[in-house]
N, C-alpha and C positions, 0 to 999 in steps of 0.2 A: 789660472790659467796653464800651470804644468800639470797636466792628465796624461799624459800617455806613458804608462809604465812602462809596456813594451819596449819604446825606445830609449828608453835610459841606460840600459845596459849599452846598446849599441853606439850612443853617444860617447858614454864614459869611455869604453874602447878607443874610439876615435882619438879623444883628449889624451888617453895614456899613450898611445899611438905615436901623436905628433911629438906630446913632451920628448920622447924616445928618440925622436929623430929630427928635432928642431935643429940640428946641425947638419942634417943631410935629408933633407925634403924629398930628393929623389927617390929614397925609400917608401915613399908615399905611394908614389906613383899609381899602381894598381888598386891601393885601398882607394885613392881619391875616384879613380874611374869606376871602380864597382859603385861605392857611393855615390857618385853622379848618375849613374845609369839606374839606382835604383830610386833617387831623386825624381828623375824625369818621368821615369816610368808611373811614379806616385803623385806626378803634378806639382811636385814642391817650387815653391817660386820666391824671388830674392826676400821679398816681405816676412815669408816663414822666419827666416833665420832671426831678426830680432826677438821674435817670440821665444825663439830655441837658447837664445844666448841670457834672457833674461832669467828664465827657468835653469839654465846652467849654475849662473853664478849667486842665483836665489839658494840652489842646492849646497853649493861650495859653502855660501856664510853659513847656512843651516848645519852643516855637518862641522866644519870647523869654529863655529861659535864668534864668528868675526861679524863686522859689518863693511857696509860699501867703501868707507874711508881706507880699509885695509889696503897695503900695497899688494897682497894675495890677490885680491879681487881685480886692481888693475893691470897686474899681469896676465890671469886668465882670461880678463875681459879681451886683452889686446890677442892674445893668442886664439882666443875664439873668431875674432875678427880677420885674424890672418886665415885660419882654417875657411873659415865664411867666403871669404873672398875666391880662395884657390877652388871651392866646390862652383861658387856661383859663376865662375867663369868657365869652367867644364862643361856645366848644366847648361848654359848660354850656349856654348857650341853646339851641345846633344842637341837641344832644343830647335836651334836653327838648322842643323843639317835634317833633322825630321821634318822640318816644313819644307825643303827641297825635292826631298824625296816622295812627298804626299802630289 
């Protein structure tokens, strides 16, 4: 299921940016807006996030040699959910505003 290699680097960059700014989320506003615009242009929907989250956590487990019981996986799982919720909220706004324009 985790076959979109070209997106791996982008996802990794988002995760690293989030980790660096976890205490200052306002620093992510430009990146969130850019990502949300890209996602809405590509037709990304909320249901796609669960697939990406699974792939991300599997990649972390594979690279780190840990299993799903590790606190690392719990922490990154929660971080991904936070990022996904922020992006989905912005994407919802963009989808709704584009419906009003048409």
